[in-house]
N, C-alpha and C positions, 0 to 999 in steps of 0.2 A: 916090596920095594919097587919103585917105578923110576925109570930113567928117561930123561929128555933126549930124543934122538935128533930132532931137527926142527927148524922153524922158518917161516917165510911170510911175507905179506900176502893177504888174500883179498882181492876186490870182490865184493858181493853187491847185490842190488840194495843192500842195507848199509853200505859203507865199507871201509876197509878194516879188516880184522887182521890180527897176527895168528896164523895157524901154527900150533905147536904140537908136534907128534911125540907121543910117549909110548913106552913099551914096559910091560910088567913081567916079562919072561914067558908069557903065553899069548897075550893079546895086545894089539895096538889100541890106543885111545887118542882122541884129538881134543885139544882145547882151542876154541876160537876166542881170542881176547881182543877187546876194543878198549882203547884208552888205558889209563893207569889203574891198576888194581892192586899193586904191591903195597902192603901195609895199610889197606883200606878196609873199612867196616861197611857192612850192608851193601855189598857188591851184588848187582843183579846177576843171577846165575840160573841157567837152564841145564839140568842134567838130562840128556836125551839119549835114548837107546836106539840102536840101529833098527831100521824097518825097511826091509827089502821091498815089500809091496808098495809102500807109499813113496819112498825116496828113489827107488830105481824104476819100478813099473808104473808109477802114477796111479796106484789103486785108489779108489774112492771108498773103500771099505773101512778105512780108519782115517784119523785126522792127524797123523804124525807129521806130515809135510806142513800142514797149517800151523801146528804147534811150533815147529822149528821157525817158520817165517814170523810168527807172532813174537816169539822170544827175541829174534834178531832185530825186529822192528822196535821193540821196547828198549833194547840195549842201545840201538842207534839214537833213539829219542833221549835217553839218559846220558849218552856220550861215553859210557864205559860199561863193561860187564864181561861175562864169560859164558860161553856155551861149551859144555863138556859132552862129547860124543863117545858113547861106550858101545862096544861090540856085544850087544845083549839082545839079539833078535828074539821075538816072541816072549817078552818079559823074562829073558834070561834062559828060556827053555830051548831055543833054537827054532829054525824055520820049519822043521818037521812037526814039531809041536803045534805051531801055528796052523799048518795045513791040516793036521789031524783033528784040531779043535773046531774046525769050521762047521761040520754038521751039527755040533751041539750049539754053536753060536746061532746058526740059522734056525734052530729049533726054539730059540728064545733065551738061551742062557747068556749071562754076562761073560765076558772073556775069561775072567779068572776061574769061574765055575766050569767053563768049557775046557780049559786046560786040565783041570782036575779030572773031569769025566773022561778025557783022552789019556789019562795016566801020567800027567805031569804036575809039577808044582803050580799053585795058583800064581805065584810070582817068584821066580828064581833069580831075580836080579841081585847083584852084589855091587856095593858102592865104594869099596876100598880104593879102587883106582881113582875115583873122583876125589876122595879125601886126600890122597897123595898128590894129585895134580893141584888142588887148591892150595895145599901146603907149599908145593914147589913154586907156585905163582905168588906166594906171600899174602894170600887173601886172609883177612882176619875173621870175617863173618859174611854170610850171604843172605840176600832176600831171594828165596827160591821161586822161580817162575814155573808154576805148576798149578793144576786145577784140583789137586787133592792134598790132604794132610799126611797120607801114609808115607809118601816119599820123604817128606821132611822129617818124620820120625825115624825112618830108616837111616837117613843121613846123620841125624843126631847120634844114632847108635854107632856110627863110624867116627865120632868125635868132630863132626863138622858143626861149626857154630851157625845155626840157622836162626836168624833174627826174626824171620817172618816169611810169609808166602804172598805171592801176587798171582792171581789167576790170569790165564791167557784167554783173551777174547778171540774166538775164531769164527 
């Protein structure tokens, strides 16, 4: 179960969103909402996981910051949509896993394989909070803003109606 704690207008370089803060009893999640999404089909939606390196330290080792900007820009162009920010650093494994996976990644492994070699799950993200947030916002179905199909399949497993995906150009 997730509860809505607070909301406020948030001006960004991609226009004004409504920031909605949620809590599931363990973690906070944030929805950035632009325009009307209640009772709408095929709402543009980015489900974005926390990334300390990119979002806090401006790391160039990943493209998380660019993915977030591309998603917000597409939502601005569409006039409505949702970004859901989940506290799931390191594909849900945490920052320690990210740091410990770096030697494997530098040796040429893909990030998921590097996590496994470091002793973690390839992808430990959970999307239950995203499903609950979309339900609270009244979204009927989404067009997922993502560059892969795996996340769409994971979201469908959480009973989120994913009508399709749209890649992010970065």
